[in-house]
N, C-alpha and C positions, 0 to 999 in steps of 0.2 A: 284411637278413638277418643280417649280422654282429652287430648289436646284440642280436638275440634269442639268438644262440649264446652271446654273452658273458653275457647275463642268465640263461641256463640253467645257468651254472657247470659246464661239462662235466667239469672236473677232479674235482669232488665226486661224480661218478657212481661213483667208486671205492668210496664207502661202501656201495653196494648189492651189492658182491661178498660181503658178509656172508651173503647169501641162499644162496651156494654151500657154506657151511661144513657144514650138515647132510649134504649130498651127499658132500662130501669125506670126512667121518668115517663114512660108511656104505657106501663103495664095495664093500667085501667082501661085501655082502649083495645085490648086483645081478648079474644075468647080462648078457651082451653085448647081447642083444636088448632087454632092459628098459632098459639104460643109455642107449641112443640116445633113447628116449622121455623118460626122466627129464631128460636134458641139454636137450632141446628145451623141456620145461616150465620148467626152471630158467632158461633164457634168456628165456622169455616173462615169467616172474615178475620177473626182473631188469629187463626193459623196463617192466613195470608200476610197479615201485617207483622206477625212474628218473623216470618220468612224475610220480609222486606227489611225489618230491623237487623236481622242477622247479616244480611247482605251489606247493609250500611256499616255495621261494626267492622266487617272484614276490610272493606274499602278504607275506612277511617284508620284502622290499625296499620294497614299497609302504607298509607300516605304519611302517617305520623311515626313510622317506625324509628327513625333516627332520634326523634324527640322522646318517644316512650322509653328508649334504651337508657336515657339519663334520669328517668323518673323512678323514685324509690319503690313504687308498687307496680306501675304499668310496665316496667322492664321485665316483669315475670310473665307477661302475656305471651302466648305461644308464637305469635308473629314477631313480636319485638325480640324474643330471645332465639329466633331462628329455628324453632321446632317445626314450623310449617313452611314448606317451600312455596314459591310463587305459583308453580303448577298446581299444587294441592289447593291453594287459595282459589285459583280459577275454577277448579272442579267443584269445590265447596260452594262457591257463589252460584255456579251454574245449576247445581242440584236444587238450591233453595229458590232460584229464579223460576225454574220449572214448576216446583211445588207451589210457589206463590201464585203463578199464573193459573194453575189448575184450580186452586182453592178459590181464587177470585172469580173465575169464569162460572164456577158452580153456583155462586151467589147471584151475581149479575154483572153486566158489562161495565156499569158505573164503578163498581168496586175495582175492576181491572184497571180502569183509567186512574183511579186514585192510588192504586198499588204502584203504577209506574211514575206517578207524580211524586210519591214518597221516595222512591228509589232515585229519581232524578235530583230531588232536593238533597238527598243524602250525599250524592257525589259532588254536587255544587258546594255543599257545606264543608265537606272534607277537603276539597281542593282550594276553595277561596273564601267562602262566607265566614268561616271561623276566624279568619285573620282580620276582620273588621270589628272595631269596637261597637258594642250594642247590637250590631247586625248578627253577631254570633249567638247572642241570647235570644233575640227575636226569631231567628231561624229555627231554633229548637222548639219554641212555642208553636210554630207553624206545623211541626211534625204532629203535635197533639191535636191541633185543629183539624188536620187531615184525617186523623183517626176518628175524631168526633163526627166529621162529615160522612165518613164511611159508615159509622154506626147509624146515622140518620138515613142514609141511602138504602141500607139493607132492610130497614123496616118500612121504607117508603112513606115515612111520615115526617112532617116538618116539626122541629123542636124550637123551644124558646131561644131567641137570640141571646138571652141572659146566660144560657149554658155555654155558649161560645165565648162570651165575655169573661165569665168566671174561669173557664178552662185556660184562657189566655193569661189572666191575672195570677192564678194559682201556680201555673207552670212557670211564669216569669219570676215569681217569688222563689220557687225551688231552684231555678237555674241560676239566679243571681247568687244565692247562697252557695251553690256548687262552685261557681266561678271564684267566689271569694275564698272558699276553702282551698281550691287549687292554687290560688295566688299565695296563700300562706305557706304552702309546701315548697315554694321556690319558683324560679324562672325557668320553665321548661319549654317555652314556645316563643310567643311574640312579646317583646319587652313592653311595648305600648299597652297591649291588652292587660298584661299582668299588673302594670303600674296603675291602670285605670281601676281595676277591681280592688287593688290595695287601697286606693283613695275611697272607693265606694264603701269598703269595710269600715273606714274611719268616720263615715257619715251616718245619717239617720235614714238613708234611702230604703234599706230593707225593713226597718221598723215602720216607715210610712207605707210601704207596700203591704205589710202585714195588716195594718189598719184599713187600707183601701180594700183588701180582700174581705175582711170581716164586714165592713160597711156595705160593700156591694152585694155580698151574699145575703145580708140582712134585708136590704131593699128588695132583692129578688124574692125572698121567702115571704115577706109581708105582702108584696104585690100579688103573689100567687094566692095567698089566703083571702085578701080583700076582693079579688076578682072571682072567688069561688072555684078556682082551679084546684085548690087543695083545701083540706080542712085544717082546723086549728092545730092538730098534731104536727103538721109540717113545720110549725114554729120551733119545735124541739130541735130540728136540724141545725138551726142557728147556733145552739149551744154546742152540739157535737162537732160541727164544722169549726167553730172557734176553738174548741178544746184541742182538736187535732192539729190545727195550723199553729196555734200558740205553743203547743208542745214541741212541734218540729222546730220552731224558732228558738225555743229555749235549749233544746238538745244541741243545735248546731252553732249557737252563739259562742264566740270566743274559742272555737275548736275547728278541726278540719274534718269532722264527721260528715259535713254536708257534701263532701266530694262524692259520696256514694249514697244517694237518697234511698235506693232500693234496700240497702243494708239496714238503714234506720227503720224503714217501714216494716221490714221482716223481723226486726229484733225488739222494737219498742212496744211494750204492752199497752201503754196509754194511747198511743196512736192507733194501734190495732183495735182497741176497745172503742175508740172514737169512731172509727170507720164502720165497725159492726153496728153500733147503736145508730149511726147516721143512716145506714142502709135500711135497718129495721124501721126507723121512723118514716122513711120515704115509702116503704111498702105499706105500712099501716095507714099513712095519709092517703094512699090510693085505694085501699080496700074499703075503708069506712067513709 
C-alpha cells in the first residue's frame, strides 16, 4: 500500500486547491444555506481533480521510467525502481478513473468534461508536449487554468478574467523556476530543453516575470477597489501576494529547491504566513 501512496504524490495534491479560488473570490455572493452546498461540491471537485492528477502522475512516471532511473531522486519513485508492475499501474489508474468520474458527475456534467480534458492533456503532455521548448511550461499552466475553470463552473458564476491571467502568470513563474532547478541537477531528458533552461537561468527572465506578476496583481487589486468591487482592505493583498512570491524567488534563487514547489510551500513559514494573511485579507474585504 505504501508504494501506491508514494506513487500518488500526495504532497502535489496541494495544486488542486486552485479549484477553491473562484469560491473564495465570490463568497460575498452566497447565503449561508447556499454556501454549505457549494462547499460540498467544491470538495467533490477537488477530489475529482486529485484523482485526475494521480492518473497523470502514473502515466508520466511510466513513460519517463528510463529517464527517472538516472535521476538522483526520481529513481526512488515506485514505478522507476520497479516496485509497481504494469498490471498494478493499470488497476491503480482504473480505480482513480472510476472515482474521478463519480465525483465529477455528482457535481455536474461540465466538471466531467473538464475532468477528461485534464486527463487527455496529461497524456499528451507525457507523450509529446514535454519534449518541446516553452510548450512544456505552457502546458502545465493550462492544467491550472482547467482547475480554475472547473472551480468557476461548480459555482455557476463568472469570475474576473484577471484571475485567469494571474493564475497563468504565477504558474508560469513557478514552472520556469522548477525547470531551471531541474536543469541544474543534470541532463536527464531532452538535451535541447535542458540547454534552454540553463540559458534562462543565466538571464533576467525569471526576475522580469516576478515583476510582471507583482505589477499585474497590483493593477488587478487597485481596479477592484476603484470599481467598488472590493473595499480598501483588499489593497493589503498586494503586500501579502508580493511578500509570498518574492520569498519564493529568494528561496529558489541559486539553488535546486525549485524542483519541488510543494515542499517549499509546506516548509517555508514566511510563505505560509503570506498565504494565510492573504486569504484573511480577501475574506475581510468581502465581509465589510
